[in-house]
VEXDREN-2710 file (C-alpha; in Angstrom, 1 decimal):
% VEXDREN-2710
k/r/px/py/pz
1/MET/85.5/158.9/87.3
2/MET/84.6/155.2/89.2
3/ARG/86.9/152.5/89.5
4/LEU/85.0/149.0/89.0
5/LEU/86.8/145.5/89.8
6/VAL/85.0/143.0/87.3
7/GLU/85.0/139.7/87.6
8/GLU/84.4/137.7/84.4
9/GLU/83.0/134.4/84.6
10/TYR/82.8/133.7/81.1
11/GLY/86.5/133.9/80.6
12/PHE/87.8/133.4/84.2
13/LYS/89.7/136.9/83.9
14/TYR/89.7/139.8/86.6
15/TRP/89.2/143.5/85.2
16/GLN/89.6/147.1/86.2
17/TRP/87.2/149.1/84.3
18/GLU/87.7/153.2/84.9
19/VAL/84.8/154.8/83.3
20/ASP/83.5/158.1/83.3
21/ALA/80.4/157.8/84.4
22/GLN/77.5/157.9/87.2
23/TRP/76.8/154.5/89.0
24/ASN/73.2/154.4/88.1
25/GLU/74.2/154.9/84.4
26/ILE/76.8/152.1/84.9
27/THR/73.9/149.6/86.5
28/ASP/71.6/150.8/83.4
29/LEU/74.2/149.7/81.5
30/LEU/74.8/146.0/83.0
31/ASP/71.1/145.5/83.6
32/GLU/70.5/145.9/79.8
33/LYS/73.5/143.6/78.8
34/ILE/72.9/141.2/81.6
35/ASN/69.4/140.8/81.4
36/ARG/67.6/141.2/78.3
37/SER/70.7/140.0/76.5
38/PHE/73.2/137.6/75.9
39/TRP/75.9/139.6/76.4
40/TYR/78.8/136.7/76.2
41/SER/81.5/137.4/74.1
42/SER/85.5/136.5/74.4
43/ASP/86.5/140.5/74.9
44/LEU/84.0/141.7/77.5
45/PRO/85.8/145.0/76.9
46/SER/84.1/145.3/73.8
47/GLN/80.9/144.8/75.4
48/PHE/81.2/148.0/77.0
49/PRO/83.4/149.8/74.9
50/ASP/83.2/153.7/77.2
51/GLY/86.6/153.8/79.4
52/GLU/89.6/152.2/79.9
53/TRP/89.8/148.5/80.4
54/THR/92.9/146.9/82.0
55/GLU/93.5/142.9/82.5
56/LEU/94.2/142.0/86.0
57/GLU/96.4/138.8/87.4
58/TRP/94.5/137.2/90.5
59/GLU/97.0/138.2/93.2
60/ASP/97.0/142.3/91.6
61/TYR/92.6/142.1/91.6
62/ARG/92.7/140.1/95.6
63/GLU/95.2/142.9/96.5
64/LEU/92.7/145.7/94.7
65/LEU/89.7/143.9/96.4
66/PHE/91.0/144.6/100.1
67/GLY/91.8/147.7/99.7
68/GLU/89.9/151.0/99.5
69/GLU/91.1/152.3/95.9
70/PHE/87.8/151.3/93.8
71/ASP/84.5/152.6/93.7
72/ALA/82.3/149.3/93.0
73/TRP/82.6/145.7/91.9
74/CYS/81.1/143.8/89.5
75/HIS/80.5/139.5/88.8
76/LEU/79.2/138.9/85.5
77/HIS/78.2/135.8/83.9
78/THR/74.7/134.6/83.2
79/HIS/71.0/137.0/84.5
80/GLU/70.8/134.3/87.3
81/ASP/74.1/134.9/89.3
82/SER/75.4/138.6/87.7
83/LYS/75.7/141.0/90.6
84/TYR/77.1/144.3/91.1
85/ALA/77.6/146.7/94.5
86/LEU/79.5/150.3/95.0
87/ARG/82.5/149.2/97.9
88/GLU/80.6/150.4/101.1
89/GLN/77.5/148.0/100.6
90/MET/79.8/144.8/99.8
91/GLU/81.2/142.8/103.3
92/ILE/84.0/141.1/102.0
93/HIS/86.1/138.6/103.6
94/ASP/89.4/137.1/103.6
95/GLU/89.7/133.3/102.6
END
């Protein structure tokens, strides 16, 4: 089970996505949705139906982001500026 923190730029929402998948399966799915099709929806979780999505308030998202209880992070927008990484590959800076 992987736990991802997701920033959704279109809806300016924050999510926790728990999904039973390997990182390469998740990145393949993200690549397909972001780079090969226009995935915008008012309901982001419907675009990725596997797993459990929980919407987070900014403060809760930020607290999780600076903790170690997640496996990966995603910023989802258009193919030009969407990005994702495993937690250990990230450099997180407190503002």
